[in-house]
C-alpha positions as CSV (number, residue, x, y, z in Angstrom):
1,M,0.0,0.0,0.0
2,T,1.2,3.5,-0.9
3,A,0.8,6.1,1.9
4,V,0.5,9.8,1.2
5,S,1.4,11.6,4.4
6,A,0.5,15.1,5.7
7,G,2.1,17.8,3.6
8,E,2.9,15.4,0.7
9,T,1.3,15.5,-2.8
10,Y,1.2,12.3,-4.8
11,Y,0.5,12.2,-8.6
12,V,-0.9,9.3,-10.7
13,S,-0.5,10.4,-14.4
14,S,-0.6,7.1,-16.2
15,G,-1.5,3.4,-15.7
16,T,-3.4,2.0,-12.8
17,Q,-2.3,2.2,-9.2
18,S,-4.1,0.4,-6.3
19,E,-4.3,0.5,-2.5
20,I,-3.3,4.2,-1.9
21,L,-3.8,5.6,1.6
22,V,-4.2,9.4,1.7
23,E,-3.6,10.5,5.3
24,R,-5.0,13.7,6.8
25,G,-3.1,16.6,5.2
26,G,-2.0,14.5,2.3
27,V,-3.0,15.1,-1.3
28,L,-3.5,12.7,-4.2
29,I,-3.9,14.0,-7.7
30,V,-5.1,11.6,-10.5
31,E,-4.2,13.2,-13.8
32,K,-5.5,12.6,-17.3
33,G,-4.7,9.1,-18.2
34,G,-4.2,8.0,-14.7
35,T,-6.4,5.4,-12.8
36,V,-6.6,4.6,-9.1
37,S,-8.4,1.7,-7.4
38,G,-9.2,0.9,-3.7
39,T,-8.0,4.3,-2.4
40,T,-8.7,5.3,1.2
41,V,-8.9,9.1,1.7
42,F,-8.6,11.0,5.0
43,G,-7.0,14.0,3.3
44,I,-7.7,15.3,-0.2
45,T,-8.1,13.5,-3.6
46,S,-8.6,15.2,-6.9
47,V,-9.5,13.3,-10.1
48,A,-8.8,15.5,-13.1
49,S,-10.7,15.3,-16.4
50,G,-9.6,12.1,-18.1
51,G,-8.7,10.5,-14.8
52,Y,-10.5,7.6,-13.2
53,A,-11.1,6.5,-9.6
54,F,-12.6,3.1,-8.6
55,S,-13.8,2.0,-5.2
56,T,-12.6,5.1,-3.3
57,G,-13.5,5.5,0.4
58,V,-13.6,9.1,1.7
59,Y,-13.8,9.3,5.5
60,S,-13.8,11.5,8.6
61,G,-13.4,15.0,7.0
62,G,-11.7,13.8,3.9
63,Q,-12.4,15.5,0.6
64,M,-12.7,14.3,-3.0
65,F,-13.0,16.5,-6.1
66,V,-14.1,14.7,-9.3
67,S,-13.6,16.4,-12.6
68,G,-13.0,13.1,-14.3
69,T,-14.8,9.8,-13.5
70,A,-15.4,8.1,-10.2
71,Y,-17.1,4.7,-9.6
72,Y,-18.3,3.2,-6.3
73,T,-17.2,6.0,-4.0
74,D,-18.0,5.6,-0.3
75,D,-18.5,9.1,1.3
76,D,-18.7,8.6,5.1
77,N,-18.7,11.9,7.1
78,A,-16.7,13.5,4.2
79,Y,-17.2,15.8,1.2
80,V,-17.3,14.8,-2.5
81,L,-17.6,17.4,-5.2
82,V,-18.5,16.2,-8.7
83,G,-17.8,19.2,-11.0
84,G,-15.4,20.9,-13.3
85,S,-17.7,20.5,-16.4
86,H,-16.7,16.9,-17.0
87,G,-17.2,15.3,-13.6
88,E,-19.1,12.0,-13.4
89,A,-19.8,9.8,-10.4
90,Y,-21.4,6.4,-10.6
91,Y,-22.9,4.2,-7.9
92,G,-21.5,6.1,-4.9
93,V,-22.7,5.8,-1.3
94,V,-23.1,8.8,1.0
95,E,-23.3,7.9,4.6
96,S,-23.7,9.7,8.0
97,G,-22.3,13.2,7.9
98,G,-21.2,12.8,4.3
99,T,-22.1,15.3,1.5
100,E,-22.0,14.9,-2.2
101,V,-22.2,18.1,-4.3
102,V,-23.2,17.5,-7.9
103,E,-22.3,20.2,-10.4
104,D,-22.0,17.8,-13.3
105,V,-23.4,14.2,-13.3
106,A,-24.1,11.6,-10.6
107,Y,-25.7,8.3,-11.4
108,G,-27.0,5.6,-9.0
109,T,-25.9,7.3,-5.7
110,A,-27.3,5.8,-2.5
111,L,-27.9,8.3,0.3
112,E,-27.9,6.4,3.6
113,T,-28.7,7.6,7.1
114,G,-27.3,11.1,7.6
115,G,-26.1,11.4,4.0
116,K,-26.9,14.4,1.8
117,Q,-26.7,15.2,-1.9
118,L,-26.8,18.8,-3.2
119,V,-27.5,19.2,-6.9
120,Y,-26.2,22.5,-8.1
121,G,-26.5,23.0,-11.8
122,G,-25.8,19.4,-12.4
123,A,-28.0,16.3,-13.0
124,T,-28.6,13.1,-11.1
125,T,-30.2,9.9,-12.2
126,D,-31.5,6.9,-10.2
127,V,-30.5,8.3,-6.7
128,Q,-31.8,6.3,-3.7
129,V,-32.7,8.4,-0.7
130,Y,-33.1,6.3,2.5
131,D,-34.1,6.9,6.1
132,G,-32.5,10.0,7.6
133,S,-31.0,11.3,4.3
134,E,-31.9,14.0,1.9
135,Q,-31.4,15.1,-1.7
136,I,-31.7,18.9,-2.3
137,V,-32.2,19.9,-5.9
138,N,-31.3,23.6,-6.1
139,D,-32.4,26.3,-8.5
140,T,-30.5,25.1,-11.5
141,G,-30.4,21.4,-10.6
142,F,-32.1,18.5,-12.2
143,A,-33.0,15.1,-10.7
144,D,-34.3,12.2,-12.7
145,A,-35.8,8.9,-11.3
146,T,-34.9,9.5,-7.7
147,S,-36.5,7.0,-5.2
148,V,-37.3,8.4,-1.8
149,F,-38.0,5.8,0.8
150,A,-39.5,6.0,4.4
151,G,-37.7,8.6,6.4
152,G,-36.0,10.1,3.3
153,D,-36.5,13.6,2.0
154,Q,-36.2,15.3,-1.4
155,L,-36.3,19.1,-1.6
156,V,-36.9,20.5,-5.1
157,Y,-36.2,24.1,-6.0
158,G,-35.1,23.2,-9.5
159,V,-36.6,20.3,-11.5
160,A,-37.3,16.7,-10.6
161,Q,-39.0,14.1,-12.8
162,N,-40.0,10.4,-12.6
163,T,-39.5,10.5,-8.8
164,L,-40.8,7.6,-6.8
165,I,-41.9,8.6,-3.3
166,D,-42.3,5.3,-1.4
167,G,-42.9,6.3,2.2
168,G,-40.6,9.3,2.0
169,T,-41.3,13.0,1.7
170,Q,-40.9,15.5,-1.2
171,Q,-41.1,19.3,-0.9
172,I,-41.5,21.4,-4.0
173,G,-40.9,25.2,-3.6
174,N,-40.3,27.1,-0.4
175,G,-43.1,29.7,-0.3
176,Q,-40.7,32.5,-1.1
177,Q,-39.3,34.3,-4.1
178,D,-36.7,32.3,-5.9
179,T,-35.1,31.9,-9.3
180,G,-35.7,28.1,-9.7
181,D,-38.4,26.2,-11.6
182,D,-39.7,24.5,-8.4
183,R,-41.2,21.7,-10.6
184,A,-41.7,18.0,-10.4
185,A,-43.2,15.8,-13.2
186,S,-44.3,12.3,-13.8
187,E,-43.8,11.0,-10.3
188,T,-45.4,8.2,-8.3
189,V,-46.3,8.6,-4.6
190,S,-47.3,5.7,-2.3
191,N,-47.3,5.8,1.5
192,G,-45.4,9.1,1.4
193,N,-46.1,12.8,1.2
194,V,-45.5,15.6,-1.3
195,Y,-45.7,19.2,-0.2
196,V,-46.1,21.8,-2.9
197,Y,-45.7,25.4,-1.8
198,G,-46.6,28.8,-3.4
199,G,-44.2,31.7,-3.7
200,E,-44.0,35.4,-3.1
201,F,-45.1,35.8,-6.7
202,A,-47.1,33.5,-9.0
203,E,-44.0,32.5,-10.9
204,D,-42.4,31.3,-7.7
205,A,-45.1,28.7,-7.0
206,G,-44.2,25.0,-6.9
207,L,-45.7,22.8,-9.6
208,T,-46.3,19.1,-10.0
209,S,-47.5,17.5,-13.2
210,D,-48.6,14.0,-14.1
211,T,-48.1,12.8,-10.5
212,T,-49.7,9.4,-9.6
213,L,-50.9,9.2,-6.0
214,R,-51.9,5.8,-4.6
215,V,-51.9,3.5,-1.6
216,G,-51.4,6.1,1.1
217,G,-49.6,8.7,-1.0
218,T,-50.7,12.2,-0.3
219,E,-50.0,15.5,-2.0
220,Y,-50.5,18.8,-0.2
221,L,-50.9,22.0,-2.3
222,S,-50.3,25.0,-0.1
223,G,-50.4,27.7,-2.7
224,G,-48.7,25.4,-5.2
225,L,-50.1,24.0,-8.4
226,S,-50.7,20.6,-9.8
227,R,-51.6,19.5,-13.3
228,H,-52.9,16.1,-14.7
229,D,-52.4,14.2,-11.4
230,I,-53.8,10.7,-11.2
231,I,-55.3,9.9,-7.7
232,S,-56.3,6.3,-7.0
233,S,-56.3,3.4,-4.7
234,G,-56.1,5.2,-1.4
235,G,-54.2,8.2,-2.7
236,A,-55.2,11.7,-1.8
237,E,-54.6,15.3,-2.9
238,L,-55.3,18.2,-0.5
239,V,-55.5,21.7,-1.9
240,Y,-55.2,24.6,0.5
241,G,-55.4,28.4,0.3
242,S,-54.6,29.7,-3.2
243,G,-53.5,26.2,-4.3
244,T,-54.9,25.0,-7.6
245,A,-55.3,21.4,-8.9
246,T,-55.9,21.4,-12.7
247,S,-57.2,18.4,-14.7
248,A,-56.8,15.8,-11.9
249,S,-58.1,12.3,-12.6
250,V,-59.6,10.8,-9.4
251,R,-60.3,7.1,-9.7
252,T,-61.0,4.0,-7.6
253,G,-60.6,4.9,-3.9
254,G,-58.8,8.2,-4.6
255,T,-59.8,11.5,-3.0
256,L,-59.3,15.1,-4.0
257,T,-60.2,17.6,-1.2
258,V,-60.2,21.3,-1.8
259,F,-60.1,23.5,1.4
260,S,-60.9,27.2,1.9
261,G,-59.2,29.4,-0.7
262,G,-58.2,26.4,-2.9
263,F,-59.4,25.6,-6.4
264,A,-60.0,22.5,-8.5
265,V,-60.3,23.0,-12.3
266,S,-61.4,20.4,-14.8
267,A,-61.2,17.4,-12.5
268,A,-62.4,14.1,-13.8
269,I,-64.0,11.9,-11.1
270,S,-64.8,8.3,-11.9
271,R,-64.9,4.6,-10.7
272,G,-65.3,5.3,-7.0
273,G,-63.2,8.5,-6.9
274,T,-64.4,11.5,-4.8
275,I,-63.9,15.2,-4.9
276,N,-64.7,17.1,-1.7
277,V,-65.1,20.9,-2.0
278,S,-65.0,22.4,1.5
279,S,-66.3,25.7,2.8
280,G,-64.7,28.6,1.1
281,A,-63.3,26.5,-1.7
282,H,-64.4,26.3,-5.4
283,S,-64.4,23.8,-8.2
284,T,-65.1,24.4,-11.9
285,A,-65.7,22.3,-15.0
286,T,-65.7,19.0,-13.0
287,T,-66.8,15.8,-14.9
288,V,-68.3,13.1,-12.7
289,S,-69.0,9.7,-14.2
290,G,-69.1,5.9,-13.6
291,G,-69.3,5.7,-9.8
292,G,-67.6,9.0,-9.1
293,E,-68.9,11.6,-6.7
294,E,-68.6,15.3,-6.2
295,V,-69.6,16.6,-2.7
296,I,-70.1,20.4,-2.3
297,W,-70.0,21.0,1.4
298,Q,-71.4,23.8,3.5
299,G,-70.3,27.2,2.1
300,A,-68.5,25.7,-0.9
301,T,-69.2,26.6,-4.6
302,T,-68.9,24.8,-7.9
303,T,-69.5,25.9,-11.5
304,G,-70.1,24.0,-14.7
305,T,-70.1,20.4,-13.4
306,R,-71.1,17.8,-15.9
307,V,-72.6,14.7,-14.2
308,A,-72.5,11.8,-16.7
309,S,-73.8,8.2,-16.5
310,G,-73.2,6.7,-13.0
311,G,-71.9,9.9,-11.6
312,K,-73.3,11.9,-8.6
313,E,-73.1,15.4,-7.4
314,L,-74.2,16.0,-3.8
315,I,-74.8,19.6,-2.6
316,I,-74.8,20.0,1.2
317,Y,-76.5,22.7,3.3
318,T,-75.5,26.2,2.1
319,G,-73.4,24.7,-0.7
320,T,-74.0,26.2,-4.2
321,A,-73.8,24.7,-7.6
322,S,-74.1,26.8,-10.7
323,G,-74.7,25.5,-14.3
324,T,-74.5,21.8,-13.5
325,V,-75.5,19.6,-16.5
326,V,-76.9,16.2,-15.5
327,S,-76.8,13.8,-18.4
328,T,-78.5,10.4,-18.8
329,G,-77.7,8.1,-15.9
330,G,-76.3,10.9,-13.8
331,T,-77.7,12.2,-10.5
332,E,-77.6,15.6,-8.7
333,I,-78.9,15.7,-5.1
334,V,-79.7,19.1,-3.7
335,S,-80.1,18.8,0.1
336,G,-81.9,21.1,2.5
337,G,-80.5,24.6,2.5
338,A,-78.4,23.9,-0.6
339,T,-78.8,25.6,-4.0
340,S,-78.4,24.5,-7.6
341,I,-78.8,27.5,-10.0
342,Y,-79.0,27.5,-13.8
343,G,-79.1,23.7,-13.8
344,V,-79.6,21.7,-16.9
345,I,-81.3,18.2,-17.0
346,D,-80.1,16.4,-20.1
347,G,-81.7,13.0,-19.5
348,G,-80.4,12.7,-16.0
349,T,-82.1,13.0,-12.5
350,V,-82.1,15.9,-10.1
351,D,-83.3,15.1,-6.6
352,L,-84.6,18.2,-4.8
353,L,-84.8,17.4,-1.1
354,S,-86.9,19.3,1.4
355,N,-85.8,23.0,1.5
356,G,-83.4,22.6,-1.3
357,S,-83.5,25.3,-4.0
358,L,-83.1,25.4,-7.8
359,G,-82.8,29.1,-8.0
360,A,-84.9,30.9,-10.6
361,E,-84.8,28.4,-13.4
362,V,-84.0,24.8,-14.3
363,T,-83.8,23.7,-18.0
364,F,-84.6,20.4,-19.6
365,I,-82.8,19.5,-22.9
366,G,-83.1,16.3,-24.8
367,S,-85.5,13.7,-23.4
368,G,-85.9,11.4,-20.4
369,G,-84.9,13.8,-17.7
370,D,-86.4,13.6,-14.2
371,L,-86.8,16.3,-11.6
372,D,-87.7,14.5,-8.4
373,I,-89.2,17.0,-5.9
374,K,-89.3,15.8,-2.3
375,S,-90.4,19.2,-1.0
376,S,-93.7,21.1,-1.4
377,G,-92.5,22.3,-4.8
378,P,-89.9,24.7,-6.1
379,A,-90.5,28.3,-7.2
380,A,-88.1,27.8,-10.1
381,T,-89.4,28.0,-13.6
382,I,-88.9,24.8,-15.7
383,S,-88.1,25.4,-19.3
384,G,-87.6,23.0,-22.2
385,F,-90.0,20.5,-20.7
386,A,-90.9,18.0,-23.4
387,A,-92.4,14.5,-24.0
388,G,-90.2,11.9,-22.2
389,D,-89.3,14.3,-19.4
390,H,-90.9,14.0,-15.9
391,V,-91.4,15.9,-12.8
392,T,-92.0,13.6,-9.8
393,L,-93.9,15.0,-6.8
394,A,-92.8,12.6,-4.1
395,K,-95.2,14.0,-1.4
396,L,-98.3,13.9,-3.6
397,T,-99.9,10.4,-3.4
398,Y,-101.2,9.5,-6.8
399,S,-105.0,9.3,-7.4
400,A,-106.9,8.7,-10.6
401,S,-109.0,11.7,-9.7
402,E,-106.0,14.1,-10.0
403,R,-106.0,16.6,-12.8
404,A,-103.3,18.8,-14.3
405,V,-104.7,22.0,-15.6
406,V,-103.3,25.4,-16.8
407,K,-105.5,28.2,-15.7
408,T,-102.6,30.8,-15.6
409,S,-100.0,30.8,-18.4
410,G,-96.9,29.0,-17.2
411,V,-98.5,27.5,-14.1
412,V,-99.5,23.8,-14.1
413,T,-101.8,23.2,-11.2
414,I,-102.2,19.6,-10.0
415,S,-105.1,19.0,-7.7
416,G,-106.4,15.9,-6.1
417,G,-108.6,16.1,-3.0
418,A,-107.2,18.6,-0.5
419,H,-103.7,18.6,-2.1
420,I,-102.8,21.3,-4.7
421,Y,-99.4,21.6,-6.3
422,N,-98.2,24.4,-8.7
423,V,-95.4,23.5,-11.1
424,Y,-94.1,26.5,-13.1
425,I,-93.4,25.3,-16.7
426,S,-92.5,27.8,-19.4
427,G,-94.6,27.5,-22.5
428,A,-97.6,25.9,-20.7
429,A,-100.6,27.8,-22.1
430,V,-104.1,28.3,-20.7
431,G,-106.2,25.3,-21.6
432,E,-103.2,23.0,-22.3
433,T,-104.4,19.4,-22.4
434,N,-101.2,17.4,-23.1
435,F,-100.0,17.0,-19.5
436,T,-100.3,13.5,-18.0
437,L,-100.3,12.2,-14.4
438,S,-99.2,8.7,-13.3
439,A,-98.1,6.9,-10.2
440,G,-94.4,7.0,-9.5
441,S,-92.5,3.8,-9.1
442,G,-91.4,4.8,-5.6
443,G,-94.6,6.5,-4.7
444,G,-95.8,10.0,-5.5
445,T,-97.2,11.5,-8.6
446,V,-95.4,11.8,-12.0
447,L,-96.1,14.7,-14.3
448,G,-95.4,14.1,-17.9
449,L,-96.3,15.4,-21.4
450,S,-97.9,13.5,-24.2
451,G,-97.1,15.9,-26.9
452,A,-95.6,19.3,-27.5
453,L,-96.4,22.4,-25.5
454,G,-98.4,25.0,-27.4
455,P,-101.3,27.5,-27.1
456,A,-104.8,26.2,-27.3
457,V,-106.9,27.9,-30.0
458,H,-110.3,27.6,-31.5
459,M,-110.7,27.2,-35.3
460,S,-113.9,28.2,-37.1
461,F,-114.5,26.2,-40.3
462,L,-116.2,28.4,-42.9
463,A,-117.2,26.1,-45.8
464,P,-118.9,26.6,-49.1
465,T,-122.5,25.4,-49.1
466,T,-121.5,22.7,-51.6
467,A,-119.1,21.1,-49.2
468,A,-121.0,18.2,-47.8
469,G,-120.2,17.0,-44.3
470,I,-118.4,20.1,-43.1
471,V,-119.7,21.4,-39.8
472,A,-119.6,25.2,-39.6
473,E,-119.0,25.7,-35.9
474,L,-116.2,26.3,-33.4
475,L,-114.0,23.2,-33.0
476,P,-111.3,23.1,-30.2
477,V,-107.9,22.4,-31.8
478,T,-104.6,22.4,-29.9
479,L,-101.6,23.2,-32.0
480,A,-98.8,20.6,-31.8
481,A,-95.7,22.8,-31.8
482,A,-94.4,26.0,-30.2
483,P,-93.2,28.4,-31.4
484,L,-95.5,28.1,-34.4
485,H,-94.3,28.1,-37.9
486,Q,-96.0,28.8,-41.2
487,Q,-97.3,25.7,-42.9
488,T,-98.6,25.2,-46.4
489,L,-101.4,22.7,-46.8
490,G,-102.1,20.8,-49.9
491,H,-105.5,19.6,-51.3
492,V,-107.7,18.1,-48.7
493,N,-111.3,16.7,-48.7
494,S,-114.0,17.1,-46.1
495,A,-113.0,13.9,-44.2
496,D,-109.6,15.4,-43.4
497,L,-111.3,18.2,-41.4
498,A,-112.5,16.0,-38.5
499,P,-111.3,17.6,-35.2
500,H,-108.6,15.0,-34.6
501,A,-107.2,15.3,-38.1
502,A,-107.3,19.1,-38.1
503,S,-104.9,19.2,-35.1
504,A,-102.3,17.3,-37.2
505,Y,-102.8,19.4,-40.3
506,L,-102.7,22.7,-38.4
507,A,-99.5,22.0,-36.5
508,G,-97.3,25.1,-36.7
509,L,-100.0,27.5,-37.9
510,T,-98.9,31.2,-37.5
511,T,-101.5,33.0,-39.5
512,D,-105.1,33.7,-38.3
513,L,-106.5,33.0,-41.8
514,L,-105.7,29.9,-43.9
515,T,-107.2,28.9,-47.2
516,I,-107.2,25.3,-48.1
517,P,-107.8,24.7,-51.8
518,R,-110.2,21.8,-52.5
519,G,-109.8,21.8,-56.3
520,G,-111.6,23.8,-58.9
521,N,-112.9,27.0,-57.5
522,Q,-113.8,25.6,-54.1
523,A,-111.8,26.3,-50.9
524,L,-112.1,26.0,-47.1
525,V,-111.2,29.1,-45.1
526,L,-110.1,28.6,-41.5
527,H,-110.2,31.4,-39.0
528,A,-108.2,31.1,-35.8
529,S,-109.6,32.7,-32.7
530,H,-106.9,32.9,-29.9
C-alpha cells in the first residue's frame, strides 16, 4: 500500500495504481490518463478530467474532487464534489455526515442515514434516498428517477422528474421568491407525502404535473399548483389556500379535497373516486361519471359540473352549484338549504330534497330527464320540458281523480282532493291538455307530457254550401308545436277536417287566416280565434 502523508502530494498520471492511503493533510492527484483503485482518503483526492477512480473510500473529514470519472465512491462523514464541467460519479454511497455536491453528473448514488446530496446546476439519475438522508435539488439542478423511501427527503427548487416517493417526503418550492423552476413531473407517490408550496409571486409557486398518488400517497398543495395528477387506490390530494389542482383524474378509492381558498379546475372523477369541495373552496368544470362523486360541502361553490352516467353530485346545506348539467344516468342531489342554480337536466335525474333550491330556473334538454321533488314544490321555472321528461312530486300520493290544468299561463296546477301543487313550466298555455299524471315507481305522482307544448286555439270552419259533411261551428284544436311556424297545406277533402285530423294538419300555424284549396274553384277558409 502506498501512503501519502501530511504535507505530501502524490500524482498518478498514467497506468493504474491500487491501494493508496491518503492520510490527513496528504493530497492525491489523479491526472488525465491515470487510474486509481481501492483508495482510502482522509485527506484530499482530486480526479482530473480524463482521470479515473474506482472504489474510493472518503472518511472523517476527507475531501474528493471529481472532474473526471469516479465509480463506487463511499462518502462517510466526508465531502465529495462532482464538478469541473466533465465530472461523473457512478454508484456512490453517501453515509452519515457525508455530503456529495453535484455540479455535473451523478448516477445511482445511494444516500444512507445522515447522508446528503446537493444538486447545483448538475443532473442526477437513479438516486436512492433512504431513512434519515436527503437530496436537495437547487435552483438550476435536475434530478431524474430519484427514489425516496421511508424517512428520506427530497427538496426540489429546480426540476425533478420520474420520482418515486415510497414512504418518503418530497417538498417542492419554499413559499418565497426564488429563481428556480420548483417543478416535479411524472412521479409516483405511495405511503409518502408531497408538499407543494406557493411563492411570493405567481411564478415562484411550486408545480407538479402527471403525478400518480396511490396506496397512502398524499400531495399537499399550499399555494402550489398541480396538473394532470392521477389519484387512485387510497391516494389523496389536499388543496389549501390559493393552491390549484388542474385536470386531476380521481379514480378508484382516490380523493381530491379542496379547502378554503383552494381551487380545482377540470377534474375528472370516476370509478369510485371522490372530490370534496369544502367551505370557502371552489371547483369548476368537473366531470363526474361511472361511480364518481362530487360533494359540495357547506359554504362551498362549484361551477359548470357535468354529471355523466353513473356519476353523482351532492350539494350539502348552504353549498351552491351553478350551471350543472346532469346527463342520462347521472344524478344531482340538492339537500336542504343547498342551491343549484341555472341547472340543466339532459336526460339525468335531479333530486330536490326538502328546503333545497333550484334558483330561478332549471332547464330540460333532450329527453328522459327527471326532476324529483321531495319538498312542497320549487318556485323555479322549468323550461324546455318535453315529451319523455318527468317531474316527480314525491309528497303527492297519486290518485286517478287528480288533474293537471293550466289556468294561468306557465303554471300547471295539480289537484287531487285537498292537495294542490303548482309547477311552473315555461310554455304551458291556458287550456293546455297534453299534461299527463301517473303513479311514481317509488310513490308520489309523476307529471309528464304526451305531446308538445303549445297554445290552445279555436278554429272556425267556414265552408262553401256545396261542401257536404263540413260542420260550420267552433271546434277546439290544440296546435302541436311551439313556437309556431307557417305551414302550407295541400289539397284536402272534407273527411280530413274532422277535429282529430285538423290538429295534425294545423300544427305550426302562425296566421289567423288559412285557405285550403279543394280543387276547382272551391276552398275551405279557416279562421283562428286565440
